[in-house]
N, C-alpha and C positions, 0 to 999 in steps of 0.2 A: 341412593335411590333404588328402590326395588322394582321388579317387573311384575305388575299386577293389573287387574282391570282398571283401576283408578288411574295409574300412570299411563296406560295405553289410551284411556279416554282423553286425558289431557294432551297426549301427543297428537291426537286427532283434531285439536283445536278447541275443545270444550274446556272452560275453566270450572274448577270445583272449589266452592267456598263452603265454609262450615256455618250452619245455622245454630250457633251455640257459643256462649262465652262463659267462662268461669275461672276464677283466680287460679285454682289449682292446676288447670290445664296449661296456664301460662308459666307459673313459677316452677312446676315440676318437670318441665321439658317436653310435655306431651305435644304441645303445639308445634314446637320446633321439629319433633320427630315427624309429625304429619306433614309439615312443609318440606322436609328433606326427603322423606321416604315415599310419600304419596303425591307429592307436587300440589298439595293444597295451596291455593293462591289468594285466599281472602276469607273474611269472616263477617257475619251479620249478627245483629242483636236486636232485641225488641223488649218492651216492658214485661212480657211474660217470661222471657229468658232470664232477665235480671231478677225478677221476683223469685224464681226458683233458685238462682245462684246465691242471692243475698239472704233470702227469707228461709230457705230450707237447708242451708249448710252452716257450718261454724267458721268458714274461711274468712269471714269479714268481721267476726265479733270483736277482735282487738281494735280494728280501725273504727268500728262504730262507737265503741266505748270511749276511745280517745277523742273522736270528733264530738260526741255528746258532751263530754266533760269540758271540752274547750268552748262550749257554748253554741255550737252550730245547731241550726234547726233541721227538720226533716228534709226539706228540699236541698239544703246545702250538703247534708250527708249523702243523700242519694246521688247528687251530681258528682261529688268528690269520688265516691266509689266507682260509679259507672265510667266517668271520664278517665280515671286511673287505669281501669281494665282495658278500655279502648286504646289508650295511649300505649300501654305496655304491649298489647297485641300488635298494634300498628308498627311498633318498633321492630318486632320480630318479622313482620311482613315487608319491611322496608327494602331488603335486598331484592325481593320479588318485584316490588314496584319499580326499583331502579333498572333491573334487568329487562323488564318488559316495557320500558319507556312510558311508565305511568299507565300502562294498560291494565295491570292487575295489582294485587297486593294491598287491597283496601279493607278497612274495618268500618262498620257502620254503627251510628248511634242515633236513636230516635228522639224526636222532639216529644214533649209531654203530650200524651194522647188526648187530653182534655182540649187541646188546641186544634184538633182536626177540622173544626168548622170556624176557625178564627184566623183569617189571613194575616192580619197585623201581628197578632201574637206568635204565630208560627215564624214569621220573618224575624222578629226580635229574638226569640229563643234560638233559632237556627244560627243567627249571627253570634249570639253569646256562646253557644256550644262550639262553634267553629273556632272562635278565638280561644276558648278554654282548652280545646284539644291540641291546637297548634301543631298539627301534623299535616303534610300534604296528601298523605295516603289514607284519608278518612272520608266518609260520606256522612252527611246529615240526612236522616230518613224523614221524608215528608209524605203524609198520606195523599193519595190521588183523589181527594175529595174535590167537589166544585170549588170550595174555598182554598184548597191547596194549590190549584193551578196557578193563580197569579203569584203565590209565594214561590213556587218553583221557578217561574220566569224571573222574578226579582232576584232570587238567590243566585241563579246561574249568571245573571248579569253582573253580580258582584264577585264572580269567580269562587263561589262557595259550592263545593261538590255535593250533588244531591242524589240520593237513592230514593226514587219514587216508589213508595210502598203502598200496599193495600190496593193494588190494581187488578181488577177483575174483568172489565168489559172492553171490547174492541173500540167502540165509539170514544170511550174515555181515553184509551190509548192514543188515538189520533190527537186528542187535545193535549196529552202529556208531551208527545214529541213536538207539537207546535210550541208549547211553553218553553221547552229546552232550546229549540231553534231560535225563538224570539229572544230569549235571554242572550244567546251568543250574538245575535244581530245588534242587540243594544250595546254590547261591548265594542263591536266593530264600529258602530256609529260614533262612539266616543273615542276611537283610536286606541282601544285597549286590546291586549293580546288575548287569545282564546285557546292557545295550544295546550294549556295544562288544566283546562276546565273539564271536569269529568262528570258523567251521570250514568246511572243505570235505571231501567224501568222494570220493576219487580212484579211479574205476573203471578198471582196466587192461583194455584191449580186445583189441588185435591178437594178443596172446599166446594168447588162447583159441582163435582160429581157426588159429594156427600149430600148436597141439597137436592140434586135432581134424580139420582138413582132410585130412591124409593118411589117417586112418581112413575118413572119408566117401568120399574118392576111391576107396579100395580097394573099398568096398562097391558104388559105382557101377560100377566096372570089372568086378567079379565078377558083376554082374547080380543082386544081392541082392533078396530079396522086397520090401524097402523101399527100392529104389534111387531111386524118385522122391522119397521123403521125404529121402533123403541128398542129392539134388541141391538140394532146397529149403534144407537146412541148411548146405550147403557155403558157407563164407565168410559166414554169417549169424548164427551162434550168439552171437558177441560183440555185434553190434548188437542182436539180439533181447534179450539180457540187459540191455543198457543201456536199451532202451525200456521194459522191465518195471521196471527200477530207477527210471526217471523217474516211471512210474505209481505206484510205491510211495511215492516222495518226495512226490508231490502228495497222496496220500491221507493219509500220516502228518502232514504239516504243515498239513492242514486238520482234523485231529482235535481234539477238545476239549482234550486234553493239551497239544498244541502251541500251540493258540490261546490258552490261558491264559498260557503263557510269552510269546507274541507280544504280548499285552495289556500285559505288563510290560517290553516292549522287546526280547524275544528274537528272534534272527535265524534265518532259514531256513539250515539247513546245505546249502549248494549242492552239486550234483553236478558233479564235474570228470571229464571224459573224458581219460584218460591212455593211454600206449602207443598213440598214434594215427598213428604212421607205418605205412605199408603194407609188409608184409614179403614179400607174394607179388606178383611183378612182373606177374602176369596180371590183378590187380585195379587199379582206379583209384588213383592216388596221393593222392587226397583222399577215399577211401572212408570213412574213420572221422571225417571232418568232416561231409560232406554229409548223411549219414543221421541225424545226431544234433544237428542245429541246433534249439535250443529256448530260449525266453526264460528267463533266470535260470540257465542252465547255463553251464559253462566248458569250453573245449577247450584243453588245453596241447599245443602243437605244437613238434616239433623244427624247426630252421631250414629244412631242405629241404622240409618239408611246408608251413610258413608261406609260403615262396616259391612253391611249387606252387599254393597256394590263391589267392594274390595274382594269379597269372598266369591261372588258368582255373577258379577256383571258381564255383559257381552258387548263391549264397545264397538259401535259402528255408526257412522253418520246416517241419521234417519229423519232429520227435521223436515226434509222436503218430500219424504215418502207420503203417498196418499193424500196430497194436499187437495186434490179435486174432491175426494171423498169427504174430507174435513169440511170443505166449504159446503158441500151438499147436505151434510148432517146439520150444520148450523142454519142453513136456509130453510130446512124443512121442520125445524123445531116447532113452529107455530101449528103445524098439522097435529102435533101432540099436545096442544094447549100450553106450550111453554113460551113465555116471552123472555128471551135471554137478557134483554136490557133490564127488564124488571128484576130478574133473578140476580144479576150482577150488582144492581143497586142495593138489593136486600143484603147481599153478602158484604158489600162495603159498609153499610150501616152496622151490620153484626160484627164486622172486623174491628171497627172503631171501639165498640163496646167490649170486645174480647181483649183489647189492649188496656182499656180503662180499668177493667175489674182487677187484673193483677197489679197494675200500677197503684190503685187505691189500696189493695191488700198489702203491698210492700210498704206503702206509706204508713199504714196502721202498724205494721210490724216494727218499723223503725221508731214510730212514736212510743210504742210500748217499751222498746229498748231504752230510749232516752229517759223515760220515767224510771225504769228499773236502775239505770246507772246513776240517775240524779240522787236516789236514795242511798247510794254508796258514798257520796260525798260527805265527809265529816263536818259537823257543825263547828263553827269557830266562835 
């Protein structure tokens, strides 16, 4: 293990996960080096990541050809490839999982994004993927849509680990935590153990600023009456939301309800900061890492942000800094004509579509490959 900003960050209580998965990373030893040298302790995936991994490289060509010639359909091929990668990565993280008493060392796989508004379909697919993965240190990713909430509760009640994804708003976060706690309570009511049931709530950050910053910049340029407030809010709404989410997390899990579950082995649903690459080149490339360092939280980084933090990060616990200012910024957004709940609902809707498009593109790529390989089968 080397001494660098990443390892010092982890030593302070922050977990670093990688928002990226690709076969070459696993088979060529790069993932193992990140675990051993940088203390990487988890990995997340999504349909967009798999589309790039499978559709834009040749790493999977042989497997796709074999599976196609065996008569598998597009859905079976995608599942086989994605499940295999998640299993292989989870096996490499298994020592981390064991050392941390199941606190870290997880790899996530998402349900079909077309099911984001289908509660029953989400539950069925999550059960299927959980059984197919057959690893304790995996998460099934379920979107934090209105229809996703009862699915989260049901899956937790069945001891299926859930990574709640596409979470943008604070009111929805309250509902996500309630679904998690209710799932644990269902298990307790049936006399079933809860000590190994895990969940994280993935707050998506940079997309909030990407959406709101142009409006704030326009108000500043036009000399709006609240231009100073707009300057304070520019590039800060996402971080302010995360800081308040952390405050909510600390309050809820210190409540009598959560403490009763903790006494029976229930775990904290950890906050995970997602969408943490900086989209605005005028901002620091580690902006969504530095401001949100806090014990017990997780930051899932794309490779370029991971490399940037290793190079010039400044690890120090900051999650509780300026929480009063964060709350004030969020409370005053209506003065700028911003309805944050409406904004986060828009981002949720757009987020679902942003996962559906690469998923469908990958499906088309696999279908084309199947047609191509079918032509190679000699006639008898």
